C-alpha positions as CSV (number, residue, x, y, z in Angstrom):
1,X,73.1,91.0,76.4
2,X,72.5,88.0,79.2
3,X,75.6,86.3,78.0
4,X,77.6,89.8,77.3
5,X,77.2,90.1,81.3
6,X,78.2,86.8,82.1
7,X,81.2,87.9,80.2
8,X,81.9,91.1,82.0
9,X,81.3,89.6,85.4
10,X,83.5,86.9,84.7
11,X,86.3,89.5,83.3
12,X,86.2,91.7,87.0
13,X,86.4,88.4,88.7
14,X,89.3,87.6,86.6
15,X,91.1,90.9,87.5
16,X,91.5,89.6,91.2
17,X,91.2,85.8,90.9
18,X,92.8,85.1,87.3
19,X,91.9,81.2,87.6
20,X,88.3,82.5,87.1
21,X,89.1,82.8,83.4
22,X,88.8,78.9,83.4
23,X,84.6,80.0,83.9
24,X,85.0,81.3,80.0
25,X,85.5,78.0,79.3
26,X,82.7,76.4,81.0
27,X,80.4,78.7,79.3
28,X,81.6,78.5,76.0
29,X,81.2,74.1,76.3
30,X,77.5,75.0,77.3
31,X,76.7,77.3,74.5
32,X,78.3,74.7,72.0
33,X,76.1,72.1,73.5
34,X,72.8,74.3,73.9
35,X,72.8,76.7,71.1
36,X,73.3,76.0,67.6
37,X,74.5,78.1,64.4
38,X,74.2,81.7,64.5
39,X,72.5,82.0,67.9
40,X,75.3,80.1,69.3
41,X,77.8,82.1,67.7
42,X,76.6,85.4,68.6
43,X,76.0,83.9,72.2
44,X,79.6,82.9,72.4
45,X,81.0,86.5,70.8
46,X,79.1,88.6,73.2
47,X,80.6,86.5,76.0
48,X,84.1,87.0,74.5
49,X,83.3,90.9,73.8
50,X,82.4,91.5,77.5
51,X,85.2,89.7,79.0
52,X,87.8,91.4,76.8
53,X,86.0,95.0,77.4
54,X,87.0,94.8,80.7
55,X,90.4,93.0,80.7
56,X,91.6,95.4,77.7
57,X,92.4,98.4,79.8
58,X,94.3,96.4,82.3
59,X,96.5,94.9,79.2
60,X,97.0,98.6,77.4
61,X,98.0,99.9,80.6
62,X,100.6,97.1,80.9
63,X,101.9,97.6,77.5
64,X,102.1,101.1,78.1
65,X,104.2,100.2,81.6
66,X,106.3,97.2,80.9
67,X,106.7,97.5,76.8
68,X,105.1,93.8,76.6
69,X,101.6,92.5,75.8
70,X,100.3,91.3,79.3
71,X,97.0,90.4,79.5
72,X,96.4,90.7,83.4
73,X,99.5,89.8,85.8
74,X,103.0,88.7,84.9
75,X,103.0,86.8,88.4
76,X,101.2,83.6,87.1
77,X,104.5,81.8,86.8
78,X,106.0,82.5,90.3
79,X,102.5,81.6,91.9
80,X,102.8,78.1,89.9
81,X,106.4,77.6,91.0
82,X,105.2,78.5,94.4
83,X,102.4,75.4,94.3
84,X,104.6,73.3,92.6
85,X,108.8,73.2,93.3
86,X,111.0,71.0,95.1
87,X,110.7,72.6,98.4
88,X,106.8,72.0,98.3
89,X,105.6,68.6,99.3
90,X,102.3,69.0,100.4
91,X,100.2,71.0,98.1
92,X,99.2,73.8,100.3
93,X,101.0,77.0,100.4
94,X,104.3,76.6,101.6
95,X,107.3,79.1,101.5
96,X,109.8,79.5,98.7
97,X,113.6,79.2,100.5
98,X,115.0,82.4,98.3
99,X,111.6,84.4,98.7
100,X,110.8,86.5,101.6
101,X,107.0,86.2,102.5
102,X,105.7,89.5,101.7
103,X,104.3,91.3,98.9
104,X,106.7,94.1,99.2
105,X,109.9,91.8,98.5
106,X,108.0,88.4,97.0
107,X,108.2,90.0,93.1
108,X,111.7,91.3,93.6
109,X,113.0,88.1,95.0
110,X,111.5,86.1,92.0
111,X,113.1,88.3,89.8
112,X,116.8,88.6,91.1
113,X,116.9,85.2,91.2
114,X,115.7,84.2,87.6
115,X,118.3,86.5,86.6
116,X,121.0,85.0,88.7
117,X,119.9,81.6,87.6
118,X,119.9,82.7,83.8
119,X,122.9,85.2,83.7
120,X,121.5,88.1,82.3
121,X,118.4,90.9,82.7
122,X,114.9,89.9,82.0
123,X,111.9,91.5,81.7
124,X,109.0,91.1,83.7
125,X,107.0,88.7,81.4
126,X,110.4,86.6,80.5
127,X,110.6,86.1,84.5
128,X,106.9,84.8,84.5
129,X,108.0,82.5,81.8
130,X,110.8,81.1,83.5
131,X,109.4,80.2,86.7
132,X,106.1,78.8,84.8
133,X,108.9,76.5,82.6
134,X,110.2,75.6,86.0
135,X,107.1,74.4,87.5
136,X,106.1,72.6,84.4
137,X,109.5,70.8,84.5
138,X,109.4,69.8,88.2
139,X,105.8,68.8,88.0
140,X,107.3,66.0,84.6
141,X,109.8,64.8,86.7
142,X,108.1,64.2,89.7
143,X,104.5,62.8,88.6
144,X,103.9,60.8,91.5
145,X,104.4,63.7,93.9
146,X,102.5,66.0,91.6
147,X,99.5,63.4,91.7
148,X,99.7,63.5,95.6
149,X,99.7,67.2,95.7
150,X,96.4,67.4,93.4
151,X,94.6,65.0,95.4
152,X,95.6,66.7,98.4
153,X,94.1,69.9,96.9
154,X,91.3,68.2,95.7
155,X,90.3,67.3,99.5
156,X,91.2,70.5,100.7
157,X,88.6,72.0,98.1
158,X,85.9,70.3,99.9
159,X,87.2,70.1,103.4
160,X,85.1,71.9,106.1
161,X,88.6,73.8,107.5
162,X,89.1,77.4,106.4
163,X,92.3,77.5,105.5
164,X,93.9,81.2,105.2
165,X,96.9,82.8,103.8
166,X,97.8,85.6,106.2
167,X,94.9,85.8,108.9
168,X,93.1,82.8,110.3
169,X,89.4,83.3,111.6
170,X,90.1,80.9,114.1
171,X,92.5,83.9,115.8
172,X,90.0,86.4,115.4
173,X,87.2,84.4,117.2
174,X,89.0,85.6,120.1
175,X,87.7,88.6,119.4
176,X,84.2,88.5,118.2
177,X,81.2,86.5,120.0
178,X,79.2,86.2,116.3
179,X,82.6,84.5,115.0
180,X,82.2,81.9,117.9
181,X,78.7,81.0,117.6
182,X,77.9,78.1,115.9
183,X,76.5,79.5,112.7
184,X,76.4,77.7,109.0
185,X,79.6,77.4,107.3
186,X,81.5,75.8,105.0
187,X,81.0,72.7,107.3
188,X,77.6,72.4,106.7
189,X,77.5,73.8,102.8
190,X,80.0,71.3,101.5
191,X,78.5,67.9,102.4
192,X,74.9,68.9,101.1
193,X,76.3,70.3,98.0
194,X,77.8,66.8,97.5
195,X,74.5,65.5,98.0
196,X,72.7,67.9,95.8
197,X,75.5,67.4,92.7
198,X,74.7,63.3,93.2
199,X,71.0,63.6,93.5
200,X,70.0,66.2,90.8
201,X,72.7,64.4,88.3
202,X,69.8,63.0,86.2
203,X,68.9,66.9,85.5
204,X,72.7,67.8,84.2
205,X,71.0,69.0,81.1
206,X,69.0,71.5,82.6
207,X,71.7,72.6,85.3
208,X,74.8,72.2,83.1
209,X,75.7,75.8,83.6
210,X,76.0,75.1,87.1
211,X,77.9,71.6,86.9
212,X,80.3,73.0,84.3
213,X,81.3,76.3,86.3
214,X,81.6,74.5,89.4
215,X,84.1,71.6,87.7
216,X,86.3,74.0,85.8
217,X,86.5,76.5,88.3
218,X,87.7,73.2,91.1
219,X,90.0,72.2,88.4
220,X,91.6,76.1,87.9
221,X,92.3,75.4,91.2
222,X,94.3,71.8,91.2
223,X,97.2,73.4,90.1
224,X,97.9,76.0,92.6
225,X,96.9,75.4,96.5
226,X,93.2,75.8,97.7
227,X,92.8,78.4,100.5
228,X,89.4,79.5,101.9
229,X,90.0,83.3,99.8
230,X,90.3,81.1,96.5
231,X,87.3,78.9,97.3
232,X,85.0,81.7,98.2
233,X,84.2,82.7,94.5
234,X,82.3,79.2,94.2
235,X,80.4,79.3,97.2
236,X,77.6,80.9,95.5
237,X,77.0,78.2,93.2
238,X,77.7,75.3,96.3
239,X,75.1,76.8,98.0
240,X,73.0,76.1,95.1
241,X,73.5,72.7,95.5
242,X,73.7,72.5,98.7
243,X,70.0,74.0,98.9
244,X,68.7,71.6,96.2
245,X,70.4,68.5,98.0
246,X,68.5,69.2,101.2
247,X,65.0,69.9,99.1
248,X,65.7,66.6,97.1
249,X,66.8,64.6,100.4
250,X,63.6,65.7,102.0
251,X,61.5,64.8,99.0
252,X,62.8,61.5,98.6
253,X,62.1,60.5,102.5
254,X,58.9,62.4,102.5
255,X,57.8,60.1,99.4
256,X,56.2,57.0,101.4
257,X,58.9,54.6,100.1
258,X,60.1,51.8,102.0
259,X,63.7,52.3,102.9
260,X,63.6,56.0,100.9
261,X,65.6,57.3,103.8
262,X,68.5,55.2,103.1
263,X,70.1,56.8,100.0
264,X,70.0,60.4,100.9
265,X,71.3,59.7,104.3
266,X,74.1,57.6,102.9
267,X,75.1,60.1,100.7
268,X,75.3,62.4,103.5
269,X,77.4,60.0,105.7
270,X,79.8,59.9,102.9
271,X,79.8,63.5,102.1
272,X,80.6,64.1,105.7
273,X,83.3,62.0,105.9
274,X,84.9,62.9,102.9
275,X,84.4,66.8,104.1
276,X,85.1,66.3,107.9
277,X,88.2,64.6,107.4
278,X,91.0,65.9,109.6
279,X,93.7,67.8,107.7
280,X,96.9,69.5,108.3
281,X,95.9,72.4,110.4
282,X,98.0,75.9,109.3
283,X,101.1,77.3,110.8
284,X,99.8,78.8,113.9
285,X,102.9,81.0,114.9
286,X,103.5,82.6,111.5
287,X,99.7,83.5,111.8
288,X,100.0,84.7,115.5
289,X,103.0,87.0,114.0
290,X,100.9,88.2,111.4
291,X,98.1,89.1,114.0
292,X,101.4,91.0,115.9
293,X,102.2,93.0,112.8
294,X,98.6,94.3,112.6
295,X,98.9,95.5,115.9
296,X,102.0,97.4,115.2
297,X,100.2,99.0,112.1
298,X,97.6,99.9,114.3
299,X,100.2,101.1,116.4
300,X,99.1,99.0,119.3
301,X,102.9,98.0,120.4
302,X,102.1,96.8,123.7
303,X,100.0,93.9,122.1
304,X,102.2,92.9,119.4
305,X,105.1,92.6,122.2
306,X,103.1,90.5,124.2
307,X,102.7,88.3,121.1
308,X,105.9,87.9,120.0
309,X,107.1,87.3,124.0
310,X,104.7,84.4,124.0
311,X,105.9,83.3,120.8
312,X,109.8,83.6,122.0
313,X,109.0,81.0,124.9
314,X,106.9,78.5,122.9
315,X,109.4,78.1,120.0
316,X,112.6,78.8,118.7
317,X,112.8,80.7,116.0
318,X,115.1,83.8,115.7
319,X,112.0,86.0,114.2
320,X,110.2,86.2,116.9
321,X,113.3,88.3,118.6
322,X,113.9,90.0,115.6
323,X,110.4,91.3,115.7
324,X,110.0,91.8,119.3
325,X,113.0,93.8,119.0
326,X,111.5,95.9,116.1
327,X,108.0,96.0,118.3
328,X,110.2,97.2,121.2
329,X,111.7,99.7,119.5
330,X,108.7,101.5,118.1
331,X,107.1,101.6,121.5
332,X,109.9,103.5,122.8
333,X,111.6,100.9,124.7
334,X,114.6,101.4,122.7
335,X,117.3,100.2,125.4
336,X,115.7,97.0,125.5
337,X,115.6,96.6,121.5
338,X,119.0,97.7,121.0
339,X,120.0,95.2,123.8
340,X,118.2,92.1,121.9
341,X,119.7,93.7,118.5
342,X,123.1,93.6,119.8
343,X,123.0,89.8,121.0
344,X,121.4,88.8,117.9
345,X,124.1,90.2,115.8
346,X,126.9,88.0,117.8
347,X,129.0,86.2,115.3
348,X,127.3,83.1,116.6
349,X,124.5,83.3,115.1
350,X,123.4,82.8,111.4
351,X,124.7,85.2,109.0
352,X,121.0,85.9,107.8
353,X,119.9,86.6,111.1
354,X,122.7,89.1,112.0
355,X,121.8,90.8,108.6
356,X,118.4,91.2,109.5
357,X,119.3,92.3,113.1
358,X,121.7,94.9,111.6
359,X,119.0,96.0,109.0
360,X,116.5,96.5,112.3
361,X,119.0,98.1,114.3
362,X,119.4,100.7,111.5
363,X,115.9,101.4,110.9
364,X,115.3,102.2,114.8
365,X,118.2,104.2,114.5
366,X,117.0,106.0,111.4
367,X,113.7,106.3,113.0
368,X,115.2,107.9,116.0
369,X,117.1,110.3,113.8
370,X,120.7,109.0,114.4
371,X,121.7,108.7,111.0
372,X,125.7,107.6,112.1
373,X,124.4,104.9,113.8
374,X,122.1,104.2,111.2
375,X,124.6,104.1,108.7
376,X,126.9,101.9,110.6
377,X,124.3,99.3,110.9
378,X,123.7,99.4,107.5
379,X,127.1,98.9,106.3
380,X,127.4,96.1,108.8
381,X,124.5,94.6,107.1
382,X,126.0,95.0,103.7
383,X,129.4,93.6,104.7
384,X,127.3,90.1,105.5
385,X,125.2,90.1,102.1
386,X,126.5,92.9,99.6
387,X,123.2,92.0,97.3
388,X,120.9,93.4,99.9
389,X,119.3,96.2,97.5
390,X,117.1,97.2,100.5
391,X,120.1,97.9,103.0
392,X,122.0,100.2,100.5
393,X,118.6,101.9,100.0
394,X,118.4,102.6,103.4
395,X,122.3,103.3,103.6
396,X,121.6,106.2,101.0
397,X,119.0,107.5,103.1
398,X,121.3,107.9,106.3
399,X,124.1,109.2,103.8
400,X,122.0,112.0,102.3
401,X,120.5,113.4,105.6
402,X,124.1,113.8,107.0
403,X,124.7,116.0,103.6
404,X,126.5,113.6,101.7
405,X,124.6,113.5,98.8
406,X,127.3,111.7,96.2
407,X,127.8,109.1,98.5
408,X,123.9,108.7,98.7
409,X,123.4,108.7,95.1
410,X,126.5,105.9,94.8
411,X,124.7,103.8,97.1
412,X,121.0,104.4,95.5
413,X,122.4,103.4,92.3
414,X,123.9,100.4,93.8
415,X,120.6,99.4,95.0
416,X,119.2,100.0,91.6
417,X,122.0,97.7,90.0
418,X,121.1,95.1,92.3
419,X,117.2,95.0,91.7
420,X,116.3,97.6,89.1
421,X,112.9,96.4,89.2
422,X,112.5,97.9,92.3
423,X,110.7,101.3,92.1
424,X,111.8,102.8,95.5
425,X,115.4,103.6,94.7
426,X,114.7,104.9,91.5
427,X,112.4,107.5,93.2
428,X,114.8,108.2,95.9
429,X,117.4,108.7,93.1
430,X,115.3,110.8,91.3
431,X,114.4,113.0,94.3
432,X,118.1,113.4,95.1
433,X,119.3,114.8,92.0
434,X,116.5,117.2,91.8
435,X,117.6,118.4,95.4
436,X,121.3,118.8,94.0
437,X,120.1,120.2,91.5
438,X,118.3,123.0,93.2
439,X,121.1,123.5,95.6
440,X,123.3,124.0,92.9
441,X,121.2,126.7,91.2
442,X,119.7,124.3,88.3
443,X,116.1,124.5,87.5
């Protein structure tokens, strides 16, 4: 029952963090070392059964939806490529040039690019395999770069800084005195955990599971990138080693032996040097934009505008003006938003900036029920990039609200042709066809 419970726990964790499956290997190795014969076999079987019981419903659902046997997710190849590609030279999370950095578009953009490079339609599983092979090819062609990035990730794992994906604790400290308080954190746990790992090594047979779990989890992170949320599942193990490091250091120091304090003090000093070494900070402007977007979602538009205005002065990035215009429009300051977007659509700006500005203008017109203006804006965006499937979908909305149903259906079909894996256009087309059927008196 104990090993079955471990399998269930690891299975549940793997549904959120797929790299947690590495812990199964750690447990199986410990079973092979510690248990023999039928006892070890039953323990391994119970572990695997517990894991499979949790993952199987997801696998079956994936088969029913996609037609492919996908254990958990097809995005592993895309994540691996994001971490290991020619545009990523740091080892941290870095944007892929052809992928819009939002969950709404990431999967679709990877899918479209894979099909463009292969020249054929691909299933989600084939897309994942394609990017996995591209990532492995990059790693084999650039072994020194890969080794440097892996070393950077190893240091990042032990570093006291909490590296964010979307939101940074350092920003949220502005709003909470609790977060600003000098509370214990990774900065304290990591150095003492290293001390514990070294001082308790003589007891590695008794503590084999903890050592193996930590080692395999660390190894599972090195091919990707290390951020605070990916480190979090292993913090519990690190706390155990940190507590042991503190206790063992105290025992050695109080042993009464001459110079007994030197070893634990030296280990702690070395661990602090490793864990507290300054590393490159996250991109603060992008995190500020994420905070502004959160304000927009909470309808606190003026706070979002304040952030975009500040960033607009601090850096030369058209994203700040685009997002500022959108926030101004949502706040009801339509004239300011329209004027800003009009300037961004002028020919002197890059085509992608102009396309996005036209899309933002269309969105604001759509929200105001100005369907002709919205249509004109989306058509302008499509003149700059006819493959913008989102603009085709939004154009269809503008057309159908003008009672131009046939044109709207054609626009939705074009969106589906460009991005067949996007369910929004398919859903809209189905709704439109039902509406046309009811208008024609069909059931």
